C-alpha positions as a Markdown table, in Angstrom:
| # | Residue | x | y | z |
|---|---|---|---|---|
| 1 | Met | 14.0 | 0.4 | 25.4 |
| 2 | Leu | 15.4 | 2.7 | 22.7 |
| 3 | Ile | 16.8 | -0.4 | 20.8 |
| 4 | Met | 13.3 | -1.9 | 20.9 |
| 5 | Val | 11.7 | 1.2 | 19.5 |
| 6 | Tyr | 14.4 | 1.4 | 16.7 |
| 7 | Arg | 13.8 | -2.2 | 15.8 |
| 8 | Leu | 10.0 | -1.7 | 15.6 |
| 9 | Tyr | 10.6 | 1.4 | 13.5 |
| 10 | Ala | 12.9 | -0.5 | 11.1 |
| 11 | Glu | 10.2 | -3.3 | 10.8 |
| 12 | Val | 7.5 | -0.8 | 10.0 |
| 13 | Arg | 9.7 | 1.1 | 7.6 |
| 14 | Asn | 10.7 | -2.1 | 5.7 |
| 15 | Glu | 7.0 | -3.2 | 5.4 |
| 16 | Ala | 6.2 | 0.3 | 4.1 |
| 17 | Gln | 9.0 | 0.1 | 1.5 |
| 18 | Glu | 7.8 | -3.4 | 0.4 |
| 19 | Lys | 4.2 | -2.0 | -0.1 |
| 20 | Val | 5.5 | 0.9 | -2.1 |
| 21 | Val | 7.5 | -1.4 | -4.4 |
| 22 | Tyr | 4.4 | -3.7 | -4.8 |
| 23 | Phe | 2.1 | -0.8 | -5.7 |
| 24 | Gln | 4.6 | 0.7 | -8.0 |
| 25 | Ser | 4.8 | -2.6 | -9.9 |
| 26 | Leu | 1.0 | -2.8 | -10.1 |
| 27 | Tyr | 1.0 | 0.8 | -11.4 |
| 28 | Asn | 3.7 | 0.1 | -14.0 |
| 29 | Lys | 1.6 | -2.8 | -15.3 |
| 30 | Asn | -1.6 | -0.7 | -15.4 |
| 31 | Asp | -3.1 | -3.2 | -12.9 |
| 32 | Phe | -5.4 | -0.7 | -11.3 |
| 33 | Ser | -8.0 | -3.3 | -10.3 |
| 34 | Asn | -5.5 | -4.9 | -8.0 |
| 35 | Met | -4.3 | -1.6 | -6.7 |
| 36 | Tyr | -7.9 | -0.8 | -5.8 |
| 37 | Ala | -8.6 | -4.2 | -4.3 |
| 38 | Asn | -5.3 | -4.4 | -2.3 |
| 39 | Gly | -5.1 | -0.9 | -1.2 |
| 40 | Ala | -5.9 | 0.5 | 2.3 |
| 41 | Asn | -8.9 | -1.2 | 4.0 |
| 42 | Asp | -10.9 | 2.1 | 4.1 |
| 43 | Phe | -10.1 | 3.2 | 0.6 |
| 44 | Pro | -12.9 | 1.2 | -1.1 |
| 45 | Lys | -15.3 | 2.7 | 1.4 |
| 46 | Ile | -14.6 | 6.2 | 0.3 |
| 47 | Thr | -13.9 | 5.7 | -3.4 |
| 48 | Ser | -16.0 | 3.8 | -5.7 |
| 49 | Lys | -14.3 | 1.3 | -8.0 |
| 50 | Glu | -15.8 | 3.1 | -11.1 |
| 51 | Asp | -14.4 | 6.4 | -10.0 |
| 52 | Phe | -11.0 | 4.9 | -9.3 |
| 53 | Leu | -10.7 | 3.1 | -12.6 |
| 54 | Cys | -11.8 | 6.1 | -14.7 |
């Protein structure tokens, strides 16, 4: 069971690292519209696009 937990942890960690690299590349290109659109599902609900892009 411990091996299964470790594998799941590794998969989640790899996915998180890929997302960080993706968002860093968007940030480096000043592509804030895509950062807003492709961010966390709940982010647009609590932050207006106008406020985010200011």
